[in-house]
Every structure is written in C-alpha cells, then in structure tokens.
N, C-alpha and C positions, 0 to 999 in steps of 0.2 A: 504493500500500500504506500502511495505517495501522499504525504501530508505537508502542505505549505501553509504557514501561519503568519499573517501580518507582514508579508514580505514587502520590502521597499528597496528601491534602487535610485539613487540620486547622482547626478553629475553636476559639475560646476559650469554655470552658464558664462557667456562672454562678459557679462557685466559683473562677474564674481559671485553672483548669487547661486542658489541651489535650484536645479531643474529636476523635477520629479518625473522619472520615467515609469517606475512602478510605485503605486500608492496603496499600501495596506492590502496586498493581495492574499487572500486565503482560499485554499482549494484542496479538496481531497479526491484522489483518484483510486478507486478500488482495484485490487490485483486482478489482472486478466482482462481489464476493460480496454476498449479502443476509444480514445477520446480525441476529438478534433478541436483544436483551438483556432478560432477565426475572429474576424473583426477588421476594422479600418487599418489601412497602412499607417504605420507610425504609432499604433496604439499600445505597443509594448509586448507583442506576442513573442518576437524573437528574443527580446531581452529576458523575458520570463524563462524561455527554454534554455537560454545560455546560463542563466542563474542556476537552474536545476543541475546542469552538467558541470558547473564550476568555471565556465568560461568568463562569467561576470560575477564578481563578489558582491552580494547584496549589502546594502548599508543598514538594513534592519530586518527583523523577522527571522524565522527558522524554516528549514527544509528537513523533513524526516523521510527516510526510505526504509520500509519494513521495520519501523520502530527505532531506527538509528538516526541520530542527528548528524546530517552530512553537510550542514551549513558552511562549515569552515574546512572541510576536507578538500584535498587537491583533486584535480581531474583524474589522476592515476588512481588515487584511493577510491574515488567514486566508481571508476571503471571496474576495479577489483570487486566491488560490491554489486556489480551487475547493471550499472547505469551507463547508457550509451547515447551517442549523438550522431545523427545523419545530417550532413551539411547540404545546403542548397546546391552547392557545386563541389562535389567530392574531389579531393586531390588526386592527381595522376602521378604515377611513379615509373618513369622510363627506366628500363633495366630490371624492374621487379615484376616477377610473374604472379599470376593470380594465386597459384598454390603457395607461393612464398608469403604473400600477404595474408592468406587464410591461416597459415602456420603461425605467423607473428600474432595474429588476433587470438588464436587459441592458446598462445603462450607455450608453443612446442617448437623444438628445433626442426621437426618435420612432421607431416601428417601421415597417419597410417593409410595404406592403399584403400582408395575408395572413400576416405573420410572427407576430403576436400570436395569430391564429386557430390557427396550427399548434401553439403551446404549449397552448392550451386543448383542442384536439382530443386531444392526447397524454394529458391527464388525464381524458378522458371527458366533457367539457362541450361542448355545442353552441355554437360560437363566436358565431354570430349572436345568440344569446340573452344572451350575457354580456359581449362585448367592450366595449360602451359603458355597462355598468351601473356604478353606484358600489359601492365595497367598503364597504358600510354594513350596518345591521341588517336590511335587506331580504333579505340572503343567509342561507341556513341554515348551521349549523356545518359540515356536510359540504361545501357549496359553497365556503365560505371556505378550508377546508383544502386542497381540490383547486386552488383559485386560488393558494394559497401554494406548492403543489408546482410549479405552472406557472411561478411567478416563479423558483423554484430552477432549473428547466430553462432559463429565459431567461438566468439568470446563468451557465449552463454549468458547474454544480457537478459535481465529480467525486466528492465525498463528501457524501451526503445523510443527515443525522441527524434522526430524528423521535422526539419524546417523547410516547408514548402517543397516537398520532393518532386512536385510537378514542374518546377521551374526549369525551362530550357530544354525540354524533351519533346519529341514528336508524338503524334497521336497513338501510333502503335506501341511505342515504349511506355506511354502513359497507361494504356490499357493493361499491359503486362505488369506494370508497377502496382496498379490497383488490385490485380489478381494476387500478387504477392502479399500485399497487406491483408487481404481477405483470407488467404491461406494460413498465414502466421496467426491471425486472430482466431481462426477456427481450431487451431492446434491447442490454444489455451495456455501456452507456456510462458507468455510474456504480456506485459502491459505496454500498450502503444499510445504515445502522445504525438499527434501529428498536427503541425501548423499548415493550414490549407485554406484557399478560397474556392477550391474546385468542388462543384456540387457532387460529382461522382464519389469523391473521397469523403465528403461530409456525410453522404448517405450510408457509408460503411460504419459510421460511429455508433457506439452505444450511448455516448453522451456528447454534448456540444458545449464548449465554453466560448463565450463571446467576450473578448478583451477590448475595451475602449478607454482611451485616455488614461492608460496605466491601471485600470481597475477591471474587475470581473463584473461586466454588466449583466450577463445572463449565464446560467449554468443549469443544465438539466438533461433529461432524456432527449434523444434525437426527435422523437415523435412530438415532443412539446416545443422544443426550441427551433427546429428547422422551419416550420411554417411561419414562425414569428420573424425570423431574420430574412426570409425570402419575401415576405409581405412588406417589410420595411427596408428600403434600400439604404444601406449604411454607406455614406460617402467614403470612397477609397477602398471598399472591400473588394470590388471586382469579382463578385461571384459569377461563375461560369458554369453552364450546363455541359454535361458530357466531358469531352476531352478538349474543349476549345481553349486556346491560349493566345 
C-alpha cells in the first residue's frame, strides 16, 4: 500500500519567495490497484510521481510504502524496496544489449537461459527478436518503453510509476503498451500508478486521481470520476480518445 500524507513541494521563485508546486497532498493507493493520475498540464502530476520515486525531495509531509517511511530514502533504497519509475523518454544505451540491461535490473551478473525471454514475453515482445539487440536508436519509442517495463518486472517492482508513457509513440506501439499494462494488472502482482491524458489508458484504471494546482481535486473509482472529468473540460488536460496524439 502507498500512503502519502500532507505532502508539499516548494521551490524558490524568481522574486525569492516560495512557489508551491504540491500543496498538502494526501493519497492512499491500495496494493494491486491500477491508478491513473490526470489533470491540467503544470498541475503537479509529474512532481508528485518524482517525489514518490525520490527524484524530488518533498519539503513537507510523508510517503509510506507497505508501512515503511520512505520519505527520506534514496532512489536506490526505494528501488530495493520495490519502487520503480518509467520515464516519458526512457534512456538508450548504445553498446548495451537488452539481456544485459535485464540482468542489471535483476541484480544478477547474468540471467538464466530463458529468464530474460520471459520478461520480454510479458511485455508483448518476441524474445528472439530483441534479447540480443542493443538498446540504441534502432529501437522505436514504443519498443524502448516496453523494454523499460521488462526491466521493472526483472527488478521485481511492487510499485510501478509511469509518467505519460504514451508520449512520443505511434498508434501501434500505443496499442501494445496499453495491452501490456492490462496484462500486468490482471496478473495482480504489482501496483501501477500511471500519469496519462489518454482516454484508453484512463479506462484501464481502477481509480482516477485528478491533480490540479498542486492538490488532489478528485479521487475515486473510475466509474465515478471518469464521466465527471470528461463532462468538464479541464484546461490543459488534452484528453484524447483512443490512441490519438
């Protein structure tokens, strides 16, 4: 279970004053849920996700994962506890093969025969086509994002955070990505927290969290929140049907 209590994140403004990015955010995510965070651009969604991972250090409040206070832990310490983060634009590593990256994620010098292929199969990639490929510019954005998810599976992550995974990928890759999220969720082994404006991803959610102006404006079951946010156009949200981008 992820428990966020009265979380704040302030930065120094140009005039020397404090600028509130997150304002007293409290949120509980039950284990095994798929929760989509959405809302206007600049509302604080990414800052919240980065604070959970430890990429941003909050200026107030606490974050607990499975009962342990992780507020002041390092990124590495959180990763060891099963917290993971998928970037909008995953890094590429020329000279590093997919199987090497999976082995690093799993914390092993090498993977047993078939182990790396198992992770790739779970994200909808044909293992024979990818296991020995370099993680470089020859891979599409959708392929790199699914390989990143495979590394998160190899790490054994219990909490998977994804920041706008639909960004910069084509329609075919987007469809495969949503299938991957649906498959992982049905397996029930992880909690997924996904930042997205895409209707198709939002429709996968058990719960929706709307973050506006650094605060949780709405939080509840998809059936309750989705009609509300679609009926009221929130400036800057850019909600899109299907795989439009």
